[in-house]
Every structure is written in C-alpha cells, then in structure tokens.
C-alpha positions as CSV (number, residue, x, y, z in Angstrom):
1,X,0.0,0.0,-0.3
2,X,1.2,3.5,-1.0
3,X,2.9,5.2,1.9
4,X,2.9,8.7,0.6
5,X,1.6,10.1,-2.0
6,X,-2.0,8.5,-3.7
7,X,-3.9,8.6,-6.8
8,X,-3.7,11.6,-9.0
9,X,-7.7,12.6,-10.2
10,X,-8.3,12.5,-14.0
11,X,-10.7,14.4,-16.3
12,X,-11.1,12.2,-19.6
13,X,-10.0,8.8,-20.9
14,X,-8.1,6.7,-18.2
15,X,-4.7,6.6,-18.4
16,X,-2.6,4.6,-20.5
17,X,-0.2,3.6,-17.8
18,X,0.7,3.7,-14.1
19,X,3.9,4.4,-12.9
20,X,5.3,3.8,-9.3
21,X,7.8,5.0,-7.4
22,X,9.9,3.5,-4.5
23,X,11.8,4.8,-1.9
24,X,15.3,3.3,-3.0
25,X,16.2,1.4,-5.9
26,X,16.9,-2.1,-4.4
27,X,13.2,-2.1,-3.6
28,X,11.9,-1.1,-6.9
29,X,14.5,-3.7,-8.6
30,X,12.8,-6.0,-6.4
31,X,9.7,-5.2,-7.5
32,X,10.8,-5.2,-10.9
33,X,11.8,-8.8,-10.4
34,X,8.7,-9.9,-8.7
35,X,6.0,-8.7,-11.3
36,X,8.0,-9.8,-14.0
37,X,8.3,-12.8,-12.9
38,X,4.6,-13.2,-12.3
39,X,3.7,-11.8,-16.0
40,X,3.2,-8.3,-15.4
41,X,4.7,-5.8,-17.6
42,X,6.9,-4.0,-16.0
43,X,9.5,-1.7,-17.1
44,X,11.5,0.5,-15.4
45,X,11.7,4.0,-16.1
46,X,13.4,7.6,-15.0
47,X,10.8,8.5,-12.1
48,X,8.5,11.2,-13.3
49,X,9.2,14.9,-12.5
50,X,7.9,17.1,-10.1
51,X,7.7,14.3,-7.2
52,X,9.7,14.6,-4.1
53,X,11.4,12.2,-2.4
54,X,11.9,8.2,-3.3
55,X,14.9,6.9,-6.1
56,X,15.2,7.7,-9.5
57,X,13.5,4.6,-10.8
58,X,10.0,3.9,-11.2
59,X,8.1,1.1,-12.6
60,X,5.8,1.5,-15.4
61,X,2.7,-0.8,-15.6
62,X,0.1,-1.1,-18.5
63,X,-3.2,0.4,-16.8
64,X,-5.1,-3.3,-17.3
65,X,-2.2,-5.0,-15.0
66,X,-2.2,-2.6,-12.2
67,X,-4.8,-4.3,-9.9
68,X,-2.6,-7.5,-10.4
69,X,0.4,-5.4,-9.6
70,X,-0.9,-3.9,-7.0
71,X,-1.9,-7.1,-5.3
72,X,0.9,-8.8,-5.8
73,X,3.4,-5.6,-4.2
74,X,1.0,-5.8,-1.3
75,X,1.5,-9.4,-0.9
76,X,5.1,-9.6,-0.8
77,X,5.1,-6.5,1.3
78,X,6.3,-4.1,-1.6
79,X,5.0,-0.8,-0.5
80,X,5.5,2.3,-3.7
81,X,6.0,5.7,-2.3
82,X,4.4,7.6,-4.9
83,X,1.8,6.5,-7.9
84,X,1.7,8.9,-11.0
85,X,-1.3,7.9,-13.7
86,X,0.0,8.9,-17.1
87,X,-0.6,8.2,-21.2
88,X,2.7,8.2,-22.1
89,X,5.7,7.3,-20.0
C-alpha cells in the first residue's frame, strides 16, 4: 500500500500507464523482478519529474495490469511511495 502520495485525479479517458515510485533502488528492482516473474509487464523508467523523495527509478505498468501488480506488491510487502497515472511514460 502506498506510504505517501496517492492517486491523481483524472478527467477524460483513463491513463494508459501507471508509474510506481519506490523509496530505494533495491525496492524498485525487487518489485520489477517479482512482477515480471508473475507475468506483469513491469518496465523500469526514470522517475516522473516533479515528485519529491524516493529513488530515481519507477516501474511503468499498463493500466490493465495495475490491480494485479498492486495485489502482488502488497502480498510481498513491497510498498511504493508514489503512484502517477499517465498516458505516456
């Protein structure tokens, strides 16, 4: 579950991707390994600009896999520090 930040409000069509930011690089890499191993298309990307704290890596997840990704992360105890919904990451 997110420890800080939260979902951003959207008007219009749903976003194509969600980016999850983590406090430390090793957490982001552990999350990528977990999600990729479970069939989630988790892609490391530079952390979205304009956010405070966390490491410089985020994971980009297609919106259709967000529920699965969040469930897997929560079960593994891998909390993210921020979530950004976007059309292009």
